[in-house]
One Martini backbone bead per residue (centre of mass of N, CA, C, O) as a GRO file, in nm:
protein
   92
    1MET     BB    1   1.651   1.669  -2.378
    2LYS     BB    2   1.366   1.813  -2.213
    3LEU     BB    3   1.247   1.803  -1.896
    4GLY     BB    4   1.026   1.847  -1.681
    5ASP     BB    5   0.984   1.884  -1.344
    6ALA     BB    6   0.768   1.663  -1.310
    7PHE     BB    7   0.934   1.427  -1.421
    8SER     BB    8   1.175   1.450  -1.229
    9GLY     BB    9   1.013   1.422  -0.966
   10LEU     BB   10   0.898   1.141  -1.028
   11ALA     BB   11   1.171   0.996  -1.042
   12ILE     BB   12   1.260   1.067  -0.749
   13VAL     BB   13   1.027   0.926  -0.609
   14LEU     BB   14   1.089   0.639  -0.713
   15VAL     BB   15   1.372   0.620  -0.588
   16GLY     BB   16   1.289   0.670  -0.292
   17LEU     BB   17   1.091   0.427  -0.272
   18ALA     BB   18   1.302   0.210  -0.338
   19ILE     BB   19   1.484   0.262  -0.096
   20VAL     BB   20   1.275   0.213   0.123
   21ALA     BB   21   1.196  -0.078   0.034
   22TYR     BB   22   1.486  -0.194   0.074
   23THR     BB   23   1.544  -0.104   0.384
   24VAL     BB   24   1.325  -0.278   0.526
   25ARG     BB   25   1.505  -0.555   0.493
   26PHE     BB   26   1.685  -0.488   0.703
   27PRO     BB   27   1.845  -0.578   0.971
   28ALA     BB   28   1.846  -0.581   1.301
   29MET     BB   29   1.998  -0.457   1.586
   30PRO     BB   30   2.094  -0.588   1.866
   31GLY     BB   31   2.045  -0.347   2.125
   32GLN     BB   32   1.946  -0.129   1.906
   33ALA     BB   33   1.772   0.141   1.771
   34ILE     BB   34   1.990   0.173   1.545
   35GLY     BB   35   2.031   0.069   1.229
   36PRO     BB   36   2.129   0.012   0.894
   37SER     BB   37   1.852   0.171   0.785
   38ALA     BB   38   1.854   0.472   0.870
   39PHE     BB   39   2.010   0.634   0.652
   40PRO     BB   40   1.869   0.527   0.389
   41MET     BB   41   1.586   0.610   0.485
   42MET     BB   42   1.636   0.916   0.495
   43ILE     BB   43   1.709   0.944   0.198
   44GLY     BB   44   1.443   0.833   0.080
   45ILE     BB   45   1.254   1.037   0.216
   46GLY     BB   46   1.388   1.291   0.104
   47LEU     BB   47   1.349   1.226  -0.196
   48THR     BB   48   1.044   1.204  -0.187
   49LEU     BB   49   0.978   1.491  -0.084
   50LEU     BB   50   1.136   1.649  -0.305
   51GLY     BB   51   0.986   1.519  -0.545
   52VAL     BB   52   0.708   1.624  -0.471
   53ALA     BB   53   0.780   1.923  -0.479
   54LEU     BB   54   0.873   1.923  -0.778
   55THR     BB   55   0.605   1.823  -0.897
   56VAL     BB   56   0.422   2.047  -0.795
   57THR     BB   57   0.581   2.290  -0.914
   58GLY     BB   58   0.575   2.176  -1.209
   59THR     BB   59   0.256   2.191  -1.246
   60TRP     BB   60   0.238   2.512  -1.227
   61THR     BB   61   0.382   2.517  -1.478
   62PRO     BB   62   0.349   2.521  -1.820
   63ARG     BB   63   0.629   2.322  -1.855
   64GLY     BB   64   0.612   2.062  -1.664
   65TRP     BB   65   0.513   1.818  -1.889
   66ARG     BB   66   0.726   1.881  -2.093
   67VAL     BB   67   0.878   1.760  -2.401
   68GLU     BB   68   1.200   1.839  -2.538
   69PHE     BB   69   1.358   1.828  -2.839
   70GLU     BB   70   1.618   1.821  -3.015
   71GLU     BB   71   1.743   1.868  -3.340
   72TRP     BB   72   1.904   1.587  -3.370
   73ILE     BB   73   1.649   1.389  -3.382
   74HIS     BB   74   1.601   1.463  -3.706
   75LYS     BB   75   1.878   1.311  -3.752
   76PRO     BB   76   1.976   1.004  -3.853
   77ARG     BB   77   2.282   1.012  -3.788
   78MET     BB   78   2.254   1.093  -3.484
   79VAL     BB   79   2.083   0.852  -3.398
   80LEU     BB   80   2.295   0.641  -3.472
   81ASN     BB   81   2.516   0.741  -3.284
   82PHE     BB   82   2.356   0.702  -3.024
   83ALA     BB   83   2.302   0.397  -3.060
   84LEU     BB   84   2.604   0.314  -3.066
   85VAL     BB   85   2.677   0.406  -2.783
   86ILE     BB   86   2.473   0.232  -2.630
   87ALA     BB   87   2.564  -0.043  -2.751
   88SER     BB   88   2.859  -0.030  -2.650
   89LEU     BB   89   2.790  -0.015  -2.348
   90LEU     BB   90   2.630  -0.283  -2.334
   91SER     BB   91   2.859  -0.470  -2.450
   92TYR     BB   92   3.075  -0.393  -2.224
   0.00000   0.00000   0.00000
């Protein structure tokens, strides 16, 4: 399955926002300006900004929001194999 750049960018934005929302709850270090949330907050903000850029550039291309499936998705045996792999990973 091939996702367009807009979908990938949107997923990266959501991950970046989740990181930022989680690091806001980190406790502050007394007596220091930079606490334990500084580095993860920078990573989250960077992911959010780059995800927005990828989403914007992905919407400019004609295939930006397109989802293309591979040809194996039309074969029931291959779909069963895929489902068995996912089920075995979840049960493990």
